[in-house]
mmCIF file as Biopython writes it, N, C-alpha, C and O atoms, coordinates in Angstrom:
data_model
#
loop_
_atom_site.group_PDB
_atom_site.id
_atom_site.type_symbol
_atom_site.label_atom_id
_atom_site.label_alt_id
_atom_site.label_comp_id
_atom_site.label_asym_id
_atom_site.label_entity_id
_atom_site.label_seq_id
_atom_site.pdbx_PDB_ins_code
_atom_site.Cartn_x
_atom_site.Cartn_y
_atom_site.Cartn_z
_atom_site.occupancy
_atom_site.B_iso_or_equiv
_atom_site.auth_seq_id
_atom_site.auth_asym_id
_atom_site.pdbx_PDB_model_num
ATOM 1   N N  . MET A ? 1  ? 195.637 -45.358 -99.566  1.0 0.0 1  A 1 
ATOM 2   C CA . MET A ? 1  ? 195.356 -43.960 -99.267  1.0 0.0 1  A 1 
ATOM 3   C C  . MET A ? 1  ? 193.851 -43.717 -99.189  1.0 0.0 1  A 1 
ATOM 4   O O  . MET A ? 1  ? 193.376 -42.970 -98.333  1.0 0.0 1  A 1 
ATOM 5   N N  . HIS A ? 2  ? 193.114 -44.349 -100.083 1.0 0.0 2  A 1 
ATOM 6   C CA . HIS A ? 2  ? 191.673 -44.119 -100.114 1.0 0.0 2  A 1 
ATOM 7   C C  . HIS A ? 2  ? 191.012 -44.586 -98.815  1.0 0.0 2  A 1 
ATOM 8   O O  . HIS A ? 2  ? 190.116 -43.921 -98.295  1.0 0.0 2  A 1 
ATOM 9   N N  . HIS A ? 3  ? 191.458 -45.737 -98.292  1.0 0.0 3  A 1 
ATOM 10  C CA . HIS A ? 3  ? 190.840 -46.234 -97.065  1.0 0.0 3  A 1 
ATOM 11  C C  . HIS A ? 3  ? 191.136 -45.309 -95.876  1.0 0.0 3  A 1 
ATOM 12  O O  . HIS A ? 3  ? 190.333 -45.226 -94.946  1.0 0.0 3  A 1 
ATOM 13  N N  . LEU A ? 4  ? 192.281 -44.615 -95.900  1.0 0.0 4  A 1 
ATOM 14  C CA . LEU A ? 4  ? 192.570 -43.669 -94.828  1.0 0.0 4  A 1 
ATOM 15  C C  . LEU A ? 4  ? 191.641 -42.462 -94.884  1.0 0.0 4  A 1 
ATOM 16  O O  . LEU A ? 4  ? 191.223 -41.947 -93.848  1.0 0.0 4  A 1 
ATOM 17  N N  . LEU A ? 5  ? 191.320 -42.013 -96.093  1.0 0.0 5  A 1 
ATOM 18  C CA . LEU A ? 5  ? 190.378 -40.893 -96.229  1.0 0.0 5  A 1 
ATOM 19  C C  . LEU A ? 5  ? 188.989 -41.274 -95.724  1.0 0.0 5  A 1 
ATOM 20  O O  . LEU A ? 5  ? 188.305 -40.465 -95.097  1.0 0.0 5  A 1 
ATOM 21  N N  . ILE A ? 6  ? 188.580 -42.510 -96.001  1.0 0.0 6  A 1 
ATOM 22  C CA . ILE A ? 6  ? 187.276 -42.977 -95.520  1.0 0.0 6  A 1 
ATOM 23  C C  . ILE A ? 6  ? 187.274 -43.037 -93.994  1.0 0.0 6  A 1 
ATOM 24  O O  . ILE A ? 6  ? 186.306 -42.628 -93.353  1.0 0.0 6  A 1 
ATOM 25  N N  . MET A ? 7  ? 188.365 -43.549 -93.416  1.0 0.0 7  A 1 
ATOM 26  C CA . MET A ? 7  ? 188.463 -43.620 -91.954  1.0 0.0 7  A 1 
ATOM 27  C C  . MET A ? 7  ? 188.368 -42.224 -91.324  1.0 0.0 7  A 1 
ATOM 28  O O  . MET A ? 7  ? 187.729 -42.052 -90.286  1.0 0.0 7  A 1 
ATOM 29  N N  . GLU A ? 8  ? 189.003 -41.232 -91.953  1.0 0.0 8  A 1 
ATOM 30  C CA . GLU A ? 8  ? 188.941 -39.875 -91.427  1.0 0.0 8  A 1 
ATOM 31  C C  . GLU A ? 8  ? 187.523 -39.326 -91.500  1.0 0.0 8  A 1 
ATOM 32  O O  . GLU A ? 8  ? 187.078 -38.639 -90.581  1.0 0.0 8  A 1 
ATOM 33  N N  . GLU A ? 9  ? 186.813 -39.621 -92.576  1.0 0.0 9  A 1 
ATOM 34  C CA . GLU A ? 9  ? 185.428 -39.160 -92.719  1.0 0.0 9  A 1 
ATOM 35  C C  . GLU A ? 9  ? 184.531 -39.766 -91.641  1.0 0.0 9  A 1 
ATOM 36  O O  . GLU A ? 9  ? 183.572 -39.132 -91.200  1.0 0.0 9  A 1 
ATOM 37  N N  . LEU A ? 10 ? 184.837 -40.979 -91.222  1.0 0.0 10 A 1 
ATOM 38  C CA . LEU A ? 10 ? 184.033 -41.657 -90.212  1.0 0.0 10 A 1 
ATOM 39  C C  . LEU A ? 10 ? 184.435 -41.275 -88.793  1.0 0.0 10 A 1 
ATOM 40  O O  . LEU A ? 10 ? 183.892 -41.816 -87.830  1.0 0.0 10 A 1 
ATOM 41  N N  . GLY A ? 11 ? 185.368 -40.361 -88.655  1.0 0.0 11 A 1 
ATOM 42  C CA . GLY A ? 11 ? 185.765 -39.889 -87.330  1.0 0.0 11 A 1 
ATOM 43  C C  . GLY A ? 11 ? 186.996 -40.565 -86.779  1.0 0.0 11 A 1 
ATOM 44  O O  . GLY A ? 11 ? 187.288 -40.435 -85.590  1.0 0.0 11 A 1 
ATOM 45  N N  . GLY A ? 12 ? 187.720 -41.276 -87.604  1.0 0.0 12 A 1 
ATOM 46  C CA . GLY A ? 12 ? 188.913 -41.979 -87.159  1.0 0.0 12 A 1 
ATOM 47  C C  . GLY A ? 12 ? 190.087 -41.082 -86.858  1.0 0.0 12 A 1 
ATOM 48  O O  . GLY A ? 12 ? 191.110 -41.552 -86.359  1.0 0.0 12 A 1 
ATOM 49  N N  . ASN A ? 13 ? 189.968 -39.807 -87.146  1.0 0.0 13 A 1 
ATOM 50  C CA . ASN A ? 13 ? 191.070 -38.880 -86.871  1.0 0.0 13 A 1 
ATOM 51  C C  . ASN A ? 13 ? 190.751 -37.950 -85.702  1.0 0.0 13 A 1 
ATOM 52  O O  . ASN A ? 13 ? 191.323 -36.866 -85.587  1.0 0.0 13 A 1 
ATOM 53  N N  . ALA A ? 14 ? 189.846 -38.378 -84.848  1.0 0.0 14 A 1 
ATOM 54  C CA . ALA A ? 14 ? 189.433 -37.523 -83.735  1.0 0.0 14 A 1 
ATOM 55  C C  . ALA A ? 14 ? 190.543 -37.363 -82.701  1.0 0.0 14 A 1 
ATOM 56  O O  . ALA A ? 14 ? 190.688 -36.287 -82.120  1.0 0.0 14 A 1 
ATOM 57  N N  . TRP A ? 15 ? 191.312 -38.388 -82.466  1.0 0.0 15 A 1 
ATOM 58  C CA . TRP A ? 15 ? 192.377 -38.320 -81.469  1.0 0.0 15 A 1 
ATOM 59  C C  . TRP A ? 15 ? 193.718 -38.165 -82.156  1.0 0.0 15 A 1 
ATOM 60  O O  . TRP A ? 15 ? 193.986 -38.829 -83.157  1.0 0.0 15 A 1 
ATOM 61  N N  . TRP A ? 16 ? 194.551 -37.304 -81.634  1.0 0.0 16 A 1 
ATOM 62  C CA . TRP A ? 16 ? 195.860 -37.047 -82.236  1.0 0.0 16 A 1 
ATOM 63  C C  . TRP A ? 16 ? 196.718 -38.294 -82.219  1.0 0.0 16 A 1 
ATOM 64  O O  . TRP A ? 16 ? 197.526 -38.495 -83.125  1.0 0.0 16 A 1 
ATOM 65  N N  . PHE A ? 17 ? 196.562 -39.146 -81.200  1.0 0.0 17 A 1 
ATOM 66  C CA . PHE A ? 17 ? 197.394 -40.341 -81.113  1.0 0.0 17 A 1 
ATOM 67  C C  . PHE A ? 17 ? 197.086 -41.313 -82.248  1.0 0.0 17 A 1 
ATOM 68  O O  . PHE A ? 17 ? 197.994 -41.981 -82.743  1.0 0.0 17 A 1 
ATOM 69  N N  . ASP A ? 18 ? 195.833 -41.406 -82.666  1.0 0.0 18 A 1 
ATOM 70  C CA . ASP A ? 18 ? 195.470 -42.273 -83.795  1.0 0.0 18 A 1 
ATOM 71  C C  . ASP A ? 18 ? 196.163 -41.818 -85.072  1.0 0.0 18 A 1 
ATOM 72  O O  . ASP A ? 18 ? 196.695 -42.636 -85.823  1.0 0.0 18 A 1 
ATOM 73  N N  . ARG A ? 19 ? 196.153 -40.515 -85.312  1.0 0.0 19 A 1 
ATOM 74  C CA . ARG A ? 19 ? 196.833 -39.978 -86.499  1.0 0.0 19 A 1 
ATOM 75  C C  . ARG A ? 19 ? 198.333 -40.197 -86.412  1.0 0.0 19 A 1 
ATOM 76  O O  . ARG A ? 19 ? 198.962 -40.590 -87.394  1.0 0.0 19 A 1 
ATOM 77  N N  . PHE A ? 20 ? 198.906 -39.946 -85.249  1.0 0.0 20 A 1 
ATOM 78  C CA . PHE A ? 20 ? 200.335 -40.125 -85.025  1.0 0.0 20 A 1 
ATOM 79  C C  . PHE A ? 20 ? 200.741 -41.573 -85.281  1.0 0.0 20 A 1 
ATOM 80  O O  . PHE A ? 20 ? 201.719 -41.835 -85.982  1.0 0.0 20 A 1 
ATOM 81  N N  . LEU A ? 21 ? 199.994 -42.501 -84.717  1.0 0.0 21 A 1 
ATOM 82  C CA . LEU A ? 21 ? 200.304 -43.914 -84.868  1.0 0.0 21 A 1 
ATOM 83  C C  . LEU A ? 21 ? 200.176 -44.360 -86.323  1.0 0.0 21 A 1 
ATOM 84  O O  . LEU A ? 21 ? 201.043 -45.072 -86.827  1.0 0.0 21 A 1 
ATOM 85  N N  . ALA A ? 22 ? 199.117 -43.954 -86.995  1.0 0.0 22 A 1 
ATOM 86  C CA . ALA A ? 22 ? 198.907 -44.347 -88.391  1.0 0.0 22 A 1 
ATOM 87  C C  . ALA A ? 22 ? 200.020 -43.812 -89.291  1.0 0.0 22 A 1 
ATOM 88  O O  . ALA A ? 22 ? 200.501 -44.527 -90.170  1.0 0.0 22 A 1 
ATOM 89  N N  . GLN A ? 23 ? 200.428 -42.578 -89.082  1.0 0.0 23 A 1 
ATOM 90  C CA . GLN A ? 23 ? 201.489 -41.993 -89.904  1.0 0.0 23 A 1 
ATOM 91  C C  . GLN A ? 23 ? 202.817 -42.707 -89.680  1.0 0.0 23 A 1 
ATOM 92  O O  . GLN A ? 23 ? 203.552 -42.962 -90.634  1.0 0.0 23 A 1 
ATOM 93  N N  . HIS A ? 24 ? 203.123 -43.025 -88.450  1.0 0.0 24 A 1 
ATOM 94  C CA . HIS A ? 24 ? 204.405 -43.661 -88.166  1.0 0.0 24 A 1 
ATOM 95  C C  . HIS A ? 24 ? 204.443 -45.124 -88.584  1.0 0.0 24 A 1 
ATOM 96  O O  . HIS A ? 24 ? 205.494 -45.630 -88.975  1.0 0.0 24 A 1 
ATOM 97  N N  . ILE A ? 25 ? 203.324 -45.796 -88.507  1.0 0.0 25 A 1 
ATOM 98  C CA . ILE A ? 25 ? 203.272 -47.163 -89.021  1.0 0.0 25 A 1 
ATOM 99  C C  . ILE A ? 25 ? 203.452 -47.155 -90.535  1.0 0.0 25 A 1 
ATOM 100 O O  . ILE A ? 25 ? 204.137 -48.021 -91.078  1.0 0.0 25 A 1 
ATOM 101 N N  . ALA A ? 26 ? 202.847 -46.191 -91.222  1.0 0.0 26 A 1 
ATOM 102 C CA . ALA A ? 26 ? 202.996 -46.098 -92.675  1.0 0.0 26 A 1 
ATOM 103 C C  . ALA A ? 26 ? 204.443 -45.817 -93.063  1.0 0.0 26 A 1 
ATOM 104 O O  . ALA A ? 26 ? 204.950 -46.396 -94.024  1.0 0.0 26 A 1 
ATOM 105 N N  . ILE A ? 27 ? 205.110 -44.938 -92.329  1.0 0.0 27 A 1 
ATOM 106 C CA . ILE A ? 27 ? 206.520 -44.645 -92.612  1.0 0.0 27 A 1 
ATOM 107 C C  . ILE A ? 27 ? 207.376 -45.878 -92.379  1.0 0.0 27 A 1 
ATOM 108 O O  . ILE A ? 27 ? 208.242 -46.195 -93.195  1.0 0.0 27 A 1 
ATOM 109 N N  . PHE A ? 28 ? 207.144 -46.581 -91.271  1.0 0.0 28 A 1 
ATOM 110 C CA . PHE A ? 28 ? 207.886 -47.802 -90.974  1.0 0.0 28 A 1 
ATOM 111 C C  . PHE A ? 28 ? 207.668 -48.849 -92.072  1.0 0.0 28 A 1 
ATOM 112 O O  . PHE A ? 28 ? 208.618 -49.493 -92.518  1.0 0.0 28 A 1 
ATOM 113 N N  . TYR A ? 29 ? 206.427 -49.015 -92.500  1.0 0.0 29 A 1 
ATOM 114 C CA . TYR A ? 29 ? 206.110 -49.994 -93.539  1.0 0.0 29 A 1 
ATOM 115 C C  . TYR A ? 29 ? 206.817 -49.645 -94.855  1.0 0.0 29 A 1 
ATOM 116 O O  . TYR A ? 29 ? 207.316 -50.532 -95.548  1.0 0.0 29 A 1 
ATOM 117 N N  . TYR A ? 30 ? 206.857 -48.360 -95.192  1.0 0.0 30 A 1 
ATOM 118 C CA . TYR A ? 30 ? 207.527 -47.931 -96.413  1.0 0.0 30 A 1 
ATOM 119 C C  . TYR A ? 30 ? 209.012 -48.283 -96.383  1.0 0.0 30 A 1 
ATOM 120 O O  . TYR A ? 30 ? 209.533 -48.871 -97.331  1.0 0.0 30 A 1 
ATOM 121 N N  . PHE A ? 31 ? 209.690 -47.924 -95.298  1.0 0.0 31 A 1 
ATOM 122 C CA . PHE A ? 31 ? 211.122 -48.195 -95.218  1.0 0.0 31 A 1 
ATOM 123 C C  . PHE A ? 31 ? 211.418 -49.689 -95.114  1.0 0.0 31 A 1 
ATOM 124 O O  . PHE A ? 31 ? 212.420 -50.162 -95.652  1.0 0.0 31 A 1 
ATOM 125 N N  . MET A ? 32 ? 210.550 -50.435 -94.424  1.0 0.0 32 A 1 
ATOM 126 C CA . MET A ? 32 ? 210.726 -51.878 -94.346  1.0 0.0 32 A 1 
ATOM 127 C C  . MET A ? 32 ? 210.614 -52.504 -95.741  1.0 0.0 32 A 1 
ATOM 128 O O  . MET A ? 32 ? 211.412 -53.370 -96.100  1.0 0.0 32 A 1 
ATOM 129 N N  . THR A ? 33 ? 209.634 -52.068 -96.514  1.0 0.0 33 A 1 
ATOM 130 C CA . THR A ? 33 ? 209.462 -52.592 -97.860  1.0 0.0 33 A 1 
ATOM 131 C C  . THR A ? 33 ? 210.611 -52.189 -98.770  1.0 0.0 33 A 1 
ATOM 132 O O  . THR A ? 33 ? 211.068 -52.990 -99.585  1.0 0.0 33 A 1 
ATOM 133 N N  . ALA A ? 34 ? 211.083 -50.948 -98.639  1.0 0.0 34 A 1 
ATOM 134 C CA . ALA A ? 34 ? 212.223 -50.497 -99.450  1.0 0.0 34 A 1 
ATOM 135 C C  . ALA A ? 34 ? 213.475 -51.297 -99.120  1.0 0.0 34 A 1 
ATOM 136 O O  . ALA A ? 34 ? 214.219 -51.676 -100.024 1.0 0.0 34 A 1 
ATOM 137 N N  . LEU A ? 35 ? 213.717 -51.558 -97.843  1.0 0.0 35 A 1 
ATOM 138 C CA . LEU A ? 35 ? 214.867 -52.366 -97.439  1.0 0.0 35 A 1 
ATOM 139 C C  . LEU A ? 35 ? 214.736 -53.784 -97.971  1.0 0.0 35 A 1 
ATOM 140 O O  . LEU A ? 35 ? 215.705 -54.358 -98.468  1.0 0.0 35 A 1 
ATOM 141 N N  . MET A ? 36 ? 213.548 -54.344 -97.868  1.0 0.0 36 A 1 
ATOM 142 C CA . MET A ? 36 ? 213.335 -55.701 -98.381  1.0 0.0 36 A 1 
ATOM 143 C C  . MET A ? 36 ? 213.544 -55.742 -99.890  1.0 0.0 36 A 1 
ATOM 144 O O  . MET A ? 36 ? 214.051 -56.730 -100.421 1.0 0.0 36 A 1 
ATOM 145 N N  . TYR A ? 37 ? 213.156 -54.675 -100.580 1.0 0.0 37 A 1 
ATOM 146 C CA . TYR A ? 37 ? 213.326 -54.635 -102.032 1.0 0.0 37 A 1 
ATOM 147 C C  . TYR A ? 37 ? 214.804 -54.640 -102.415 1.0 0.0 37 A 1 
ATOM 148 O O  . TYR A ? 37 ? 215.190 -55.252 -103.411 1.0 0.0 37 A 1 
ATOM 149 N N  . THR A ? 38 ? 215.630 -53.955 -101.619 1.0 0.0 38 A 1 
ATOM 150 C CA . THR A ? 38 ? 217.059 -53.962 -101.928 1.0 0.0 38 A 1 
ATOM 151 C C  . THR A ? 38 ? 217.672 -55.334 -101.680 1.0 0.0 38 A 1 
ATOM 152 O O  . THR A ? 38 ? 218.632 -55.716 -102.350 1.0 0.0 38 A 1 
ATOM 153 N N  . ILE A ? 39 ? 217.127 -56.071 -100.729 1.0 0.0 39 A 1 
ATOM 154 C CA . ILE A ? 39 ? 217.629 -57.418 -100.444 1.0 0.0 39 A 1 
ATOM 155 C C  . ILE A ? 39 ? 217.083 -58.419 -101.448 1.0 0.0 39 A 1 
ATOM 156 O O  . ILE A ? 39 ? 217.833 -59.192 -102.045 1.0 0.0 39 A 1 
ATOM 157 N N  . SER A ? 40 ? 215.763 -58.396 -101.629 1.0 0.0 40 A 1 
ATOM 158 C CA . SER A ? 40 ? 215.121 -59.346 -102.532 1.0 0.0 40 A 1 
ATOM 159 C C  . SER A ? 40 ? 213.841 -58.723 -103.094 1.0 0.0 40 A 1 
ATOM 160 O O  . SER A ? 40 ? 212.836 -58.654 -102.387 1.0 0.0 40 A 1 
ATOM 161 N N  . PRO A ? 41 ? 213.858 -58.266 -104.353 1.0 0.0 41 A 1 
ATOM 162 C CA . PRO A ? 41 ? 212.658 -57.667 -104.938 1.0 0.0 41 A 1 
ATOM 163 C C  . PRO A ? 41 ? 211.452 -58.615 -104.916 1.0 0.0 41 A 1 
ATOM 164 O O  . PRO A ? 41 ? 210.318 -58.175 -104.729 1.0 0.0 41 A 1 
ATOM 165 N N  . ARG A ? 42 ? 211.693 -59.876 -105.102 1.0 0.0 42 A 1 
ATOM 166 C CA . ARG A ? 42 ? 210.599 -60.847 -105.111 1.0 0.0 42 A 1 
ATOM 167 C C  . ARG A ? 42 ? 209.907 -60.913 -103.749 1.0 0.0 42 A 1 
ATOM 168 O O  . ARG A ? 42 ? 208.680 -60.952 -103.670 1.0 0.0 42 A 1 
ATOM 169 N N  . MET A ? 43 ? 210.701 -60.924 -102.684 1.0 0.0 43 A 1 
ATOM 170 C CA . MET A ? 43 ? 210.142 -60.971 -101.332 1.0 0.0 43 A 1 
ATOM 171 C C  . MET A ? 43 ? 209.324 -59.712 -101.043 1.0 0.0 43 A 1 
ATOM 172 O O  . MET A ? 43 ? 208.249 -59.796 -100.449 1.0 0.0 43 A 1 
ATOM 173 N N  . ALA A ? 44 ? 209.822 -58.557 -101.455 1.0 0.0 44 A 1 
ATOM 174 C CA . ALA A ? 44 ? 209.099 -57.312 -101.216 1.0 0.0 44 A 1 
ATOM 175 C C  . ALA A ? 44 ? 207.764 -57.295 -101.952 1.0 0.0 44 A 1 
ATOM 176 O O  . ALA A ? 44 ? 206.761 -56.833 -101.408 1.0 0.0 44 A 1 
ATOM 177 N N  . LEU A ? 45 ? 207.748 -57.789 -103.167 1.0 0.0 45 A 1 
ATOM 178 C CA . LEU A ? 45 ? 206.491 -57.826 -103.921 1.0 0.0 45 A 1 
ATOM 179 C C  . LEU A ? 45 ? 205.505 -58.809 -103.305 1.0 0.0 45 A 1 
ATOM 180 O O  . LEU A ? 45 ? 204.302 -58.549 -103.289 1.0 0.0 45 A 1 
ATOM 181 N N  . GLN A ? 46 ? 205.993 -59.922 -102.805 1.0 0.0 46 A 1 
ATOM 182 C CA . GLN A ? 46 ? 205.103 -60.885 -102.154 1.0 0.0 46 A 1 
ATOM 183 C C  . GLN A ? 46 ? 204.472 -60.293 -100.912 1.0 0.0 46 A 1 
ATOM 184 O O  . GLN A ? 46 ? 203.278 -60.478 -100.678 1.0 0.0 46 A 1 
ATOM 185 N N  . ILE A ? 47 ? 205.251 -59.582 -100.110 1.0 0.0 47 A 1 
ATOM 186 C CA . ILE A ? 47 ? 204.719 -58.948 -98.902  1.0 0.0 47 A 1 
ATOM 187 C C  . ILE A ? 47 ? 203.695 -57.876 -99.282  1.0 0.0 47 A 1 
ATOM 188 O O  . ILE A ? 47 ? 202.648 -57.767 -98.645  1.0 0.0 47 A 1 
ATOM 189 N N  . THR A ? 48 ? 203.988 -57.097 -100.299 1.0 0.0 48 A 1 
ATOM 190 C CA . THR A ? 48 ? 203.090 -56.031 -100.725 1.0 0.0 48 A 1 
ATOM 191 C C  . THR A ? 48 ? 201.762 -56.591 -101.214 1.0 0.0 48 A 1 
ATOM 192 O O  . THR A ? 48 ? 200.704 -56.066 -100.865 1.0 0.0 48 A 1 
ATOM 193 N N  . PHE A ? 49 ? 201.802 -57.641 -102.011 1.0 0.0 49 A 1 
ATOM 194 C CA . PHE A ? 49 ? 200.564 -58.178 -102.573 1.0 0.0 49 A 1 
ATOM 195 C C  . PHE A ? 49 ? 199.803 -59.058 -101.607 1.0 0.0 49 A 1 
ATOM 196 O O  . PHE A ? 49 ? 198.636 -59.365 -101.852 1.0 0.0 49 A 1 
ATOM 197 N N  . LEU A ? 50 ? 200.426 -59.476 -100.512 1.0 0.0 50 A 1 
ATOM 198 C CA . LEU A ? 50 ? 199.684 -60.195 -99.487  1.0 0.0 50 A 1 
ATOM 199 C C  . LEU A ? 50 ? 198.701 -59.268 -98.772  1.0 0.0 50 A 1 
ATOM 200 O O  . LEU A ? 50 ? 197.675 -59.715 -98.260  1.0 0.0 50 A 1 
ATOM 201 N N  . ASN A ? 51 ? 199.027 -57.961 -98.743  1.0 0.0 51 A 1 
ATOM 202 C CA . ASN A ? 51 ? 198.176 -56.998 -98.046  1.0 0.0 51 A 1 
ATOM 203 C C  . ASN A ? 51 ? 197.018 -56.513 -98.894  1.0 0.0 51 A 1 
ATOM 204 O O  . ASN A ? 51 ? 196.183 -55.757 -98.396  1.0 0.0 51 A 1 
ATOM 205 N N  . VAL A ? 52 ? 196.932 -56.910 -100.140 1.0 0.0 52 A 1 
ATOM 206 C CA . VAL A ? 52 ? 195.843 -56.444 -100.998 1.0 0.0 52 A 1 
ATOM 207 C C  . VAL A ? 52 ? 194.616 -57.286 -100.797 1.0 0.0 52 A 1 
ATOM 208 O O  . VAL A ? 52 ? 193.591 -57.045 -101.436 1.0 0.0 52 A 1 
#
């Protein structure tokens, strides 16, 4: 969340399509991770911590 606020401060939210795309990718990522967690909690945690 913090990196998104920094991007907005730098002008990353100037175009509506950028905001639209970022929001929908975040929603997709959330549901993908939740689905993976129901299948295999270990796999979901590995995917989550790979992005850190």
